[in-house]
PyMOL CGO cylinders between C-alpha atoms (Angstrom):
from pymol import cmd
from pymol.cgo import CYLINDER

trace = [
    CYLINDER, 46.44, -82.03, -7.59, 46.21, -81.73, -11.36, 0.3, 1, 1, 1, 1, 1, 1,
    CYLINDER, 46.21, -81.73, -11.36, 44.34, -78.84, -12.98, 0.3, 1, 1, 1, 1, 1, 1,
    CYLINDER, 44.34, -78.84, -12.98, 43.32, -78.42, -16.60, 0.3, 1, 1, 1, 1, 1, 1,
    CYLINDER, 43.32, -78.42, -16.60, 43.24, -74.63, -16.96, 0.3, 1, 1, 1, 1, 1, 1,
    CYLINDER, 43.24, -74.63, -16.96, 41.13, -73.26, -19.81, 0.3, 1, 1, 1, 1, 1, 1,
    CYLINDER, 41.13, -73.26, -19.81, 40.98, -69.62, -20.82, 0.3, 1, 1, 1, 1, 1, 1,
    CYLINDER, 40.98, -69.62, -20.82, 37.45, -68.59, -21.73, 0.3, 1, 1, 1, 1, 1, 1,
    CYLINDER, 37.45, -68.59, -21.73, 36.36, -68.26, -25.38, 0.3, 1, 1, 1, 1, 1, 1,
    CYLINDER, 36.36, -68.26, -25.38, 36.95, -64.94, -27.10, 0.3, 1, 1, 1, 1, 1, 1,
    CYLINDER, 36.95, -64.94, -27.10, 34.42, -62.43, -25.79, 0.3, 1, 1, 1, 1, 1, 1,
    CYLINDER, 34.42, -62.43, -25.79, 31.97, -60.57, -27.97, 0.3, 1, 1, 1, 1, 1, 1,
    CYLINDER, 31.97, -60.57, -27.97, 33.54, -57.16, -27.36, 0.3, 1, 1, 1, 1, 1, 1,
    CYLINDER, 33.54, -57.16, -27.36, 35.37, -54.64, -29.53, 0.3, 1, 1, 1, 1, 1, 1,
    CYLINDER, 35.37, -54.64, -29.53, 39.12, -55.09, -29.74, 0.3, 1, 1, 1, 1, 1, 1,
    CYLINDER, 39.12, -55.09, -29.74, 41.20, -52.80, -27.57, 0.3, 1, 1, 1, 1, 1, 1,
    CYLINDER, 41.20, -52.80, -27.57, 38.70, -52.43, -24.72, 0.3, 1, 1, 1, 1, 1, 1,
    CYLINDER, 38.70, -52.43, -24.72, 39.56, -52.97, -21.07, 0.3, 1, 1, 1, 1, 1, 1,
    CYLINDER, 39.56, -52.97, -21.07, 36.95, -55.48, -19.88, 0.3, 1, 1, 1, 1, 1, 1,
    CYLINDER, 36.95, -55.48, -19.88, 38.39, -57.29, -16.82, 0.3, 1, 1, 1, 1, 1, 1,
    CYLINDER, 38.39, -57.29, -16.82, 35.47, -57.74, -14.42, 0.3, 1, 1, 1, 1, 1, 1,
    CYLINDER, 35.47, -57.74, -14.42, 32.81, -56.58, -16.87, 0.3, 1, 1, 1, 1, 1, 1,
    CYLINDER, 32.81, -56.58, -16.87, 30.45, -59.46, -17.58, 0.3, 1, 1, 1, 1, 1, 1,
    CYLINDER, 30.45, -59.46, -17.58, 30.79, -59.57, -21.37, 0.3, 1, 1, 1, 1, 1, 1,
    CYLINDER, 30.79, -59.57, -21.37, 29.49, -62.66, -23.20, 0.3, 1, 1, 1, 1, 1, 1,
    CYLINDER, 29.49, -62.66, -23.20, 31.60, -65.02, -25.29, 0.3, 1, 1, 1, 1, 1, 1,
    CYLINDER, 31.60, -65.02, -25.29, 31.20, -64.80, -29.04, 0.3, 1, 1, 1, 1, 1, 1,
    CYLINDER, 31.20, -64.80, -29.04, 28.73, -67.56, -30.04, 0.3, 1, 1, 1, 1, 1, 1,
    CYLINDER, 28.73, -67.56, -30.04, 31.00, -69.20, -32.64, 0.3, 1, 1, 1, 1, 1, 1,
    CYLINDER, 31.00, -69.20, -32.64, 33.95, -69.13, -30.23, 0.3, 1, 1, 1, 1, 1, 1,
    CYLINDER, 33.95, -69.13, -30.23, 31.88, -70.68, -27.46, 0.3, 1, 1, 1, 1, 1, 1,
    CYLINDER, 31.88, -70.68, -27.46, 30.95, -73.56, -29.77, 0.3, 1, 1, 1, 1, 1, 1,
    CYLINDER, 30.95, -73.56, -29.77, 34.57, -73.95, -30.96, 0.3, 1, 1, 1, 1, 1, 1,
    CYLINDER, 34.57, -73.95, -30.96, 36.03, -74.17, -27.46, 0.3, 1, 1, 1, 1, 1, 1,
    CYLINDER, 36.03, -74.17, -27.46, 33.26, -76.50, -26.27, 0.3, 1, 1, 1, 1, 1, 1,
    CYLINDER, 33.26, -76.50, -26.27, 33.88, -78.85, -29.22, 0.3, 1, 1, 1, 1, 1, 1,
    CYLINDER, 33.88, -78.85, -29.22, 37.65, -78.78, -28.63, 0.3, 1, 1, 1, 1, 1, 1,
    CYLINDER, 37.65, -78.78, -28.63, 37.26, -79.66, -24.94, 0.3, 1, 1, 1, 1, 1, 1,
    CYLINDER, 37.26, -79.66, -24.94, 34.78, -82.43, -25.64, 0.3, 1, 1, 1, 1, 1, 1,
    CYLINDER, 34.78, -82.43, -25.64, 37.06, -83.86, -28.36, 0.3, 1, 1, 1, 1, 1, 1,
    CYLINDER, 37.06, -83.86, -28.36, 39.77, -84.12, -25.69, 0.3, 1, 1, 1, 1, 1, 1,
    CYLINDER, 39.77, -84.12, -25.69, 37.38, -85.88, -23.32, 0.3, 1, 1, 1, 1, 1, 1,
    CYLINDER, 37.38, -85.88, -23.32, 36.99, -82.91, -21.02, 0.3, 1, 1, 1, 1, 1, 1,
    CYLINDER, 36.99, -82.91, -21.02, 35.49, -82.54, -18.58, 0.3, 1, 1, 1, 1, 1, 1,
    CYLINDER, 35.49, -82.54, -18.58, 34.61, -86.25, -18.51, 0.3, 1, 1, 1, 1, 1, 1,
    CYLINDER, 34.61, -86.25, -18.51, 34.01, -87.09, -14.85, 0.3, 1, 1, 1, 1, 1, 1,
    CYLINDER, 34.01, -87.09, -14.85, 36.12, -84.18, -13.61, 0.3, 1, 1, 1, 1, 1, 1,
    CYLINDER, 36.12, -84.18, -13.61, 34.62, -81.48, -11.45, 0.3, 1, 1, 1, 1, 1, 1,
    CYLINDER, 34.62, -81.48, -11.45, 34.51, -78.12, -13.21, 0.3, 1, 1, 1, 1, 1, 1,
    CYLINDER, 34.51, -78.12, -13.21, 35.32, -74.82, -11.50, 0.3, 1, 1, 1, 1, 1, 1,
    CYLINDER, 35.32, -74.82, -11.50, 34.51, -71.59, -13.32, 0.3, 1, 1, 1, 1, 1, 1,
    CYLINDER, 34.51, -71.59, -13.32, 34.57, -67.86, -12.91, 0.3, 1, 1, 1, 1, 1, 1,
    CYLINDER, 34.57, -67.86, -12.91, 31.05, -66.45, -12.52, 0.3, 1, 1, 1, 1, 1, 1,
    CYLINDER, 31.05, -66.45, -12.52, 31.55, -64.15, -15.52, 0.3, 1, 1, 1, 1, 1, 1,
    CYLINDER, 31.55, -64.15, -15.52, 29.39, -65.44, -18.35, 0.3, 1, 1, 1, 1, 1, 1,
    CYLINDER, 29.39, -65.44, -18.35, 32.27, -65.87, -20.80, 0.3, 1, 1, 1, 1, 1, 1,
    CYLINDER, 32.27, -65.87, -20.80, 33.43, -68.67, -18.46, 0.3, 1, 1, 1, 1, 1, 1,
    CYLINDER, 33.43, -68.67, -18.46, 30.27, -69.84, -16.69, 0.3, 1, 1, 1, 1, 1, 1,
    CYLINDER, 30.27, -69.84, -16.69, 28.26, -70.41, -19.87, 0.3, 1, 1, 1, 1, 1, 1,
    CYLINDER, 28.26, -70.41, -19.87, 30.96, -72.66, -21.30, 0.3, 1, 1, 1, 1, 1, 1,
    CYLINDER, 30.96, -72.66, -21.30, 31.14, -74.57, -18.00, 0.3, 1, 1, 1, 1, 1, 1,
    CYLINDER, 31.14, -74.57, -18.00, 27.37, -75.12, -17.98, 0.3, 1, 1, 1, 1, 1, 1,
    CYLINDER, 27.37, -75.12, -17.98, 27.32, -76.23, -21.63, 0.3, 1, 1, 1, 1, 1, 1,
    CYLINDER, 27.32, -76.23, -21.63, 29.87, -78.93, -20.88, 0.3, 1, 1, 1, 1, 1, 1,
    CYLINDER, 29.87, -78.93, -20.88, 27.29, -80.51, -18.55, 0.3, 1, 1, 1, 1, 1, 1,
    CYLINDER, 27.29, -80.51, -18.55, 29.77, -81.56, -15.90, 0.3, 1, 1, 1, 1, 1, 1,
    CYLINDER, 29.77, -81.56, -15.90, 28.81, -84.00, -13.19, 0.3, 1, 1, 1, 1, 1, 1,
    CYLINDER, 28.81, -84.00, -13.19, 29.98, -81.41, -10.67, 0.3, 1, 1, 1, 1, 1, 1,
    CYLINDER, 29.98, -81.41, -10.67, 30.00, -77.66, -11.37, 0.3, 1, 1, 1, 1, 1, 1,
    CYLINDER, 30.00, -77.66, -11.37, 31.34, -75.02, -9.00, 0.3, 1, 1, 1, 1, 1, 1,
    CYLINDER, 31.34, -75.02, -9.00, 31.00, -71.34, -9.90, 0.3, 1, 1, 1, 1, 1, 1,
    CYLINDER, 31.00, -71.34, -9.90, 33.62, -69.54, -7.82, 0.3, 1, 1, 1, 1, 1, 1,
    CYLINDER, 33.62, -69.54, -7.82, 33.96, -65.73, -7.66, 0.3, 1, 1, 1, 1, 1, 1,
    CYLINDER, 33.96, -65.73, -7.66, 37.60, -66.10, -6.63, 0.3, 1, 1, 1, 1, 1, 1,
    CYLINDER, 37.60, -66.10, -6.63, 38.36, -67.08, -10.25, 0.3, 1, 1, 1, 1, 1, 1,
    CYLINDER, 38.36, -67.08, -10.25, 37.03, -63.82, -11.73, 0.3, 1, 1, 1, 1, 1, 1,
    CYLINDER, 37.03, -63.82, -11.73, 39.28, -61.50, -13.71, 0.3, 1, 1, 1, 1, 1, 1,
    CYLINDER, 39.28, -61.50, -13.71, 40.71, -58.37, -12.12, 0.3, 1, 1, 1, 1, 1, 1,
    CYLINDER, 40.71, -58.37, -12.12, 38.33, -55.45, -11.63, 0.3, 1, 1, 1, 1, 1, 1,
    CYLINDER, 38.33, -55.45, -11.63, 39.69, -52.36, -13.39, 0.3, 1, 1, 1, 1, 1, 1,
    CYLINDER, 39.69, -52.36, -13.39, 37.07, -49.99, -11.93, 0.3, 1, 1, 1, 1, 1, 1,
    CYLINDER, 37.07, -49.99, -11.93, 36.61, -46.84, -14.01, 0.3, 1, 1, 1, 1, 1, 1,
    CYLINDER, 36.61, -46.84, -14.01, 38.86, -48.29, -16.74, 0.3, 1, 1, 1, 1, 1, 1,
    CYLINDER, 38.86, -48.29, -16.74, 36.30, -51.01, -17.48, 0.3, 1, 1, 1, 1, 1, 1,
    CYLINDER, 36.30, -51.01, -17.48, 34.88, -50.90, -21.02, 0.3, 1, 1, 1, 1, 1, 1,
    CYLINDER, 34.88, -50.90, -21.02, 37.12, -48.00, -22.01, 0.3, 1, 1, 1, 1, 1, 1,
    CYLINDER, 37.12, -48.00, -22.01, 39.52, -48.29, -24.91, 0.3, 1, 1, 1, 1, 1, 1,
    CYLINDER, 39.52, -48.29, -24.91, 43.02, -48.83, -23.55, 0.3, 1, 1, 1, 1, 1, 1,
    CYLINDER, 43.02, -48.83, -23.55, 44.10, -45.96, -25.80, 0.3, 1, 1, 1, 1, 1, 1,
    CYLINDER, 44.10, -45.96, -25.80, 41.76, -43.58, -23.89, 0.3, 1, 1, 1, 1, 1, 1,
    CYLINDER, 41.76, -43.58, -23.89, 43.19, -44.38, -20.47, 0.3, 1, 1, 1, 1, 1, 1,
    CYLINDER, 43.19, -44.38, -20.47, 45.60, -41.58, -19.53, 0.3, 1, 1, 1, 1, 1, 1,
    CYLINDER, 45.60, -41.58, -19.53, 49.21, -42.66, -19.96, 0.3, 1, 1, 1, 1, 1, 1,
    CYLINDER, 49.21, -42.66, -19.96, 50.05, -41.35, -16.49, 0.3, 1, 1, 1, 1, 1, 1,
    CYLINDER, 50.05, -41.35, -16.49, 47.53, -43.76, -14.93, 0.3, 1, 1, 1, 1, 1, 1,
    CYLINDER, 47.53, -43.76, -14.93, 48.94, -46.73, -16.84, 0.3, 1, 1, 1, 1, 1, 1,
    CYLINDER, 48.94, -46.73, -16.84, 52.49, -45.67, -15.88, 0.3, 1, 1, 1, 1, 1, 1,
    CYLINDER, 52.49, -45.67, -15.88, 51.49, -45.42, -12.20, 0.3, 1, 1, 1, 1, 1, 1,
    CYLINDER, 51.49, -45.42, -12.20, 50.27, -49.01, -12.37, 0.3, 1, 1, 1, 1, 1, 1,
    CYLINDER, 50.27, -49.01, -12.37, 53.44, -50.17, -14.15, 0.3, 1, 1, 1, 1, 1, 1,
    CYLINDER, 53.44, -50.17, -14.15, 55.52, -48.50, -11.42, 0.3, 1, 1, 1, 1, 1, 1,
    CYLINDER, 55.52, -48.50, -11.42, 53.74, -50.47, -8.67, 0.3, 1, 1, 1, 1, 1, 1,
    CYLINDER, 53.74, -50.47, -8.67, 52.18, -53.60, -10.16, 0.3, 1, 1, 1, 1, 1, 1,
    CYLINDER, 52.18, -53.60, -10.16, 51.34, -55.15, -6.79, 0.3, 1, 1, 1, 1, 1, 1,
    CYLINDER, 51.34, -55.15, -6.79, 49.71, -52.29, -4.93, 0.3, 1, 1, 1, 1, 1, 1,
    CYLINDER, 49.71, -52.29, -4.93, 48.41, -49.74, -7.44, 0.3, 1, 1, 1, 1, 1, 1,
    CYLINDER, 48.41, -49.74, -7.44, 44.68, -49.97, -8.07, 0.3, 1, 1, 1, 1, 1, 1,
    CYLINDER, 44.68, -49.97, -8.07, 44.16, -49.42, -11.80, 0.3, 1, 1, 1, 1, 1, 1,
    CYLINDER, 44.16, -49.42, -11.80, 40.89, -47.61, -12.33, 0.3, 1, 1, 1, 1, 1, 1,
    CYLINDER, 40.89, -47.61, -12.33, 40.52, -47.37, -8.54, 0.3, 1, 1, 1, 1, 1, 1,
    CYLINDER, 40.52, -47.37, -8.54, 39.41, -50.98, -8.05, 0.3, 1, 1, 1, 1, 1, 1,
    CYLINDER, 39.41, -50.98, -8.05, 41.47, -54.11, -7.32, 0.3, 1, 1, 1, 1, 1, 1,
    CYLINDER, 41.47, -54.11, -7.32, 45.21, -54.40, -7.30, 0.3, 1, 1, 1, 1, 1, 1,
    CYLINDER, 45.21, -54.40, -7.30, 47.17, -57.47, -8.38, 0.3, 1, 1, 1, 1, 1, 1,
    CYLINDER, 47.17, -57.47, -8.38, 47.80, -58.50, -4.78, 0.3, 1, 1, 1, 1, 1, 1,
    CYLINDER, 47.80, -58.50, -4.78, 44.03, -58.46, -4.06, 0.3, 1, 1, 1, 1, 1, 1,
    CYLINDER, 44.03, -58.46, -4.06, 43.45, -60.79, -7.00, 0.3, 1, 1, 1, 1, 1, 1,
    CYLINDER, 43.45, -60.79, -7.00, 46.36, -63.03, -5.95, 0.3, 1, 1, 1, 1, 1, 1,
    CYLINDER, 46.36, -63.03, -5.95, 44.90, -63.38, -2.45, 0.3, 1, 1, 1, 1, 1, 1,
    CYLINDER, 44.90, -63.38, -2.45, 41.52, -64.53, -3.73, 0.3, 1, 1, 1, 1, 1, 1,
    CYLINDER, 41.52, -64.53, -3.73, 43.08, -66.93, -6.24, 0.3, 1, 1, 1, 1, 1, 1,
    CYLINDER, 43.08, -66.93, -6.24, 45.31, -68.31, -3.46, 0.3, 1, 1, 1, 1, 1, 1,
    CYLINDER, 45.31, -68.31, -3.46, 42.17, -68.87, -1.38, 0.3, 1, 1, 1, 1, 1, 1,
    CYLINDER, 42.17, -68.87, -1.38, 40.72, -70.90, -4.24, 0.3, 1, 1, 1, 1, 1, 1,
    CYLINDER, 40.72, -70.90, -4.24, 43.91, -73.01, -4.43, 0.3, 1, 1, 1, 1, 1, 1,
    CYLINDER, 43.91, -73.01, -4.43, 43.89, -73.56, -0.66, 0.3, 1, 1, 1, 1, 1, 1,
    CYLINDER, 43.89, -73.56, -0.66, 40.29, -74.81, -0.85, 0.3, 1, 1, 1, 1, 1, 1,
    CYLINDER, 40.29, -74.81, -0.85, 41.18, -77.22, -3.67, 0.3, 1, 1, 1, 1, 1, 1,
    CYLINDER, 41.18, -77.22, -3.67, 44.26, -78.50, -1.83, 0.3, 1, 1, 1, 1, 1, 1,
    CYLINDER, 44.26, -78.50, -1.83, 42.21, -79.12, 1.31, 0.3, 1, 1, 1, 1, 1, 1,
    CYLINDER, 42.21, -79.12, 1.31, 39.71, -81.13, -0.73, 0.3, 1, 1, 1, 1, 1, 1,
    CYLINDER, 39.71, -81.13, -0.73, 42.50, -83.02, -2.51, 0.3, 1, 1, 1, 1, 1, 1,
    CYLINDER, 42.50, -83.02, -2.51, 44.11, -84.11, 0.74, 0.3, 1, 1, 1, 1, 1, 1,
    CYLINDER, 44.11, -84.11, 0.74, 40.71, -85.18, 2.09, 0.3, 1, 1, 1, 1, 1, 1,
    CYLINDER, 40.71, -85.18, 2.09, 40.01, -87.51, -0.85, 0.3, 1, 1, 1, 1, 1, 1,
    CYLINDER, 40.01, -87.51, -0.85, 43.58, -88.61, -1.57, 0.3, 1, 1, 1, 1, 1, 1,
    CYLINDER, 43.58, -88.61, -1.57, 44.14, -86.60, -4.76, 0.3, 1, 1, 1, 1, 1, 1,
    CYLINDER, 44.14, -86.60, -4.76, 42.26, -84.42, -7.15, 0.3, 1, 1, 1, 1, 1, 1,
    CYLINDER, 42.26, -84.42, -7.15, 41.97, -83.44, -10.75, 0.3, 1, 1, 1, 1, 1, 1,
    CYLINDER, 41.97, -83.44, -10.75, 39.73, -80.70, -12.07, 0.3, 1, 1, 1, 1, 1, 1,
    CYLINDER, 39.73, -80.70, -12.07, 38.90, -78.51, -15.05, 0.3, 1, 1, 1, 1, 1, 1,
    CYLINDER, 38.90, -78.51, -15.05, 39.13, -74.78, -14.32, 0.3, 1, 1, 1, 1, 1, 1,
    CYLINDER, 39.13, -74.78, -14.32, 37.61, -72.27, -16.75, 0.3, 1, 1, 1, 1, 1, 1,
    CYLINDER, 37.61, -72.27, -16.75, 38.81, -68.76, -16.05, 0.3, 1, 1, 1, 1, 1, 1,
    CYLINDER, 38.81, -68.76, -16.05, 40.78, -65.79, -17.37, 0.3, 1, 1, 1, 1, 1, 1,
    CYLINDER, 40.78, -65.79, -17.37, 44.31, -65.11, -18.59, 0.3, 1, 1, 1, 1, 1, 1,
    CYLINDER, 44.31, -65.11, -18.59, 45.16, -63.07, -15.49, 0.3, 1, 1, 1, 1, 1, 1,
    CYLINDER, 45.16, -63.07, -15.49, 43.89, -65.81, -13.20, 0.3, 1, 1, 1, 1, 1, 1,
    CYLINDER, 43.89, -65.81, -13.20, 45.80, -68.45, -15.16, 0.3, 1, 1, 1, 1, 1, 1,
    CYLINDER, 45.80, -68.45, -15.16, 49.04, -66.46, -14.98, 0.3, 1, 1, 1, 1, 1, 1,
    CYLINDER, 49.04, -66.46, -14.98, 48.57, -66.20, -11.20, 0.3, 1, 1, 1, 1, 1, 1,
    CYLINDER, 48.57, -66.20, -11.20, 47.92, -69.93, -10.86, 0.3, 1, 1, 1, 1, 1, 1,
    CYLINDER, 47.92, -69.93, -10.86, 51.03, -70.74, -12.91, 0.3, 1, 1, 1, 1, 1, 1,
    CYLINDER, 51.03, -70.74, -12.91, 53.17, -68.40, -10.79, 0.3, 1, 1, 1, 1, 1, 1,
    CYLINDER, 53.17, -68.40, -10.79, 51.76, -69.84, -7.55, 0.3, 1, 1, 1, 1, 1, 1,
    CYLINDER, 51.76, -69.84, -7.55, 52.71, -73.35, -8.66, 0.3, 1, 1, 1, 1, 1, 1,
    CYLINDER, 52.71, -73.35, -8.66, 56.38, -72.42, -8.23, 0.3, 1, 1, 1, 1, 1, 1,
    CYLINDER, 56.38, -72.42, -8.23, 55.93, -72.14, -4.46, 0.3, 1, 1, 1, 1, 1, 1,
    CYLINDER, 55.93, -72.14, -4.46, 57.10, -68.52, -4.32, 0.3, 1, 1, 1, 1, 1, 1,
    CYLINDER, 57.10, -68.52, -4.32, 55.73, -66.33, -1.52, 0.3, 1, 1, 1, 1, 1, 1,
    CYLINDER, 55.73, -66.33, -1.52, 52.40, -64.81, -2.59, 0.3, 1, 1, 1, 1, 1, 1,
    CYLINDER, 52.40, -64.81, -2.59, 53.73, -61.30, -3.26, 0.3, 1, 1, 1, 1, 1, 1,
    CYLINDER, 53.73, -61.30, -3.26, 56.54, -62.63, -5.44, 0.3, 1, 1, 1, 1, 1, 1,
    CYLINDER, 56.54, -62.63, -5.44, 54.19, -64.95, -7.33, 0.3, 1, 1, 1, 1, 1, 1,
    CYLINDER, 54.19, -64.95, -7.33, 51.76, -62.06, -7.91, 0.3, 1, 1, 1, 1, 1, 1,
    CYLINDER, 51.76, -62.06, -7.91, 54.55, -59.82, -9.17, 0.3, 1, 1, 1, 1, 1, 1,
    CYLINDER, 54.55, -59.82, -9.17, 55.82, -62.58, -11.46, 0.3, 1, 1, 1, 1, 1, 1,
    CYLINDER, 55.82, -62.58, -11.46, 52.32, -63.11, -12.87, 0.3, 1, 1, 1, 1, 1, 1,
    CYLINDER, 52.32, -63.11, -12.87, 51.78, -59.39, -13.40, 0.3, 1, 1, 1, 1, 1, 1,
    CYLINDER, 51.78, -59.39, -13.40, 55.13, -59.02, -15.16, 0.3, 1, 1, 1, 1, 1, 1,
    CYLINDER, 55.13, -59.02, -15.16, 54.59, -62.08, -17.41, 0.3, 1, 1, 1, 1, 1, 1,
    CYLINDER, 54.59, -62.08, -17.41, 53.66, -61.12, -20.97, 0.3, 1, 1, 1, 1, 1, 1,
    CYLINDER, 53.66, -61.12, -20.97, 50.11, -62.10, -21.88, 0.3, 1, 1, 1, 1, 1, 1,
    CYLINDER, 50.11, -62.10, -21.88, 50.35, -65.00, -24.35, 0.3, 1, 1, 1, 1, 1, 1,
    CYLINDER, 50.35, -65.00, -24.35, 47.43, -67.25, -23.40, 0.3, 1, 1, 1, 1, 1, 1,
    CYLINDER, 47.43, -67.25, -23.40, 45.04, -67.74, -26.30, 0.3, 1, 1, 1, 1, 1, 1,
    CYLINDER, 45.04, -67.74, -26.30, 41.26, -67.85, -26.02, 0.3, 1, 1, 1, 1, 1, 1,
    CYLINDER, 41.26, -67.85, -26.02, 40.21, -71.43, -25.32, 0.3, 1, 1, 1, 1, 1, 1,
    CYLINDER, 40.21, -71.43, -25.32, 43.81, -72.49, -24.68, 0.3, 1, 1, 1, 1, 1, 1,
    CYLINDER, 43.81, -72.49, -24.68, 44.32, -75.39, -22.25, 0.3, 1, 1, 1, 1, 1, 1,
    CYLINDER, 44.32, -75.39, -22.25, 47.29, -75.49, -19.87, 0.3, 1, 1, 1, 1, 1, 1,
    CYLINDER, 47.29, -75.49, -19.87, 48.12, -78.24, -17.39, 0.3, 1, 1, 1, 1, 1, 1,
    CYLINDER, 48.12, -78.24, -17.39, 49.15, -77.43, -13.85, 0.3, 1, 1, 1, 1, 1, 1,
    CYLINDER, 49.15, -77.43, -13.85, 50.15, -79.66, -10.94, 0.3, 1, 1, 1, 1, 1, 1,
    CYLINDER, 50.15, -79.66, -10.94, 50.40, -78.57, -7.33, 0.3, 1, 1, 1, 1, 1, 1,
]
cmd.load_cgo(trace, "trace")
C-alpha cells in the first residue's frame, strides 16, 4: 500500500496559536498554491483521496475533484481541549511540562492524549490495509495534519502502537504546509 501524504495548506490563523482540532480555514492563497502543486505532479489523478474533516484539509480534497473522496474523522489533528485557540505562550508552563513528562497519556488541555490519536490513526490504516488486500494493492492520496503524518510515519516501522505513538510525539515537527511525503506499508 502506497500513500501520498500531504500536509494541509497553511491555515488562516495568527502565528503562535494552538489550533489542533479547531476547524480553522486554509489561507486562500496557500490553498491555491498547494492545489496547483499537487495537480502539477498529477495528483490525485485516479487515486482515491482521504482527508481529515477539518476544512483546511477537506476543502483542498474537494477542490482536487477526485474520482473517489473519503472524509475520515480518524485523520483529524489532536484535540487540545481548553488549549485550543490560545497562544502557546499563554498556556501555563506547568501544564506543558506535565504533557512533556508523559507524552502518551497526559491529556493536554483536558482532551485527547497522543495514544488516543494513535489508536484512531491505526484504525484508519487497518481499514486501508483491509481494502488493499481485497483489491490486490492500493495507492491513495491522504490530506491531513503534521501530527497525523508523524504518527503514520512512525507506524510504518512496525513498532508496537505505544512505541510508535511515543516516537511520533517525540519527533521534532518539520513538515511544511503542503509538503508531500511518500509512505509504503
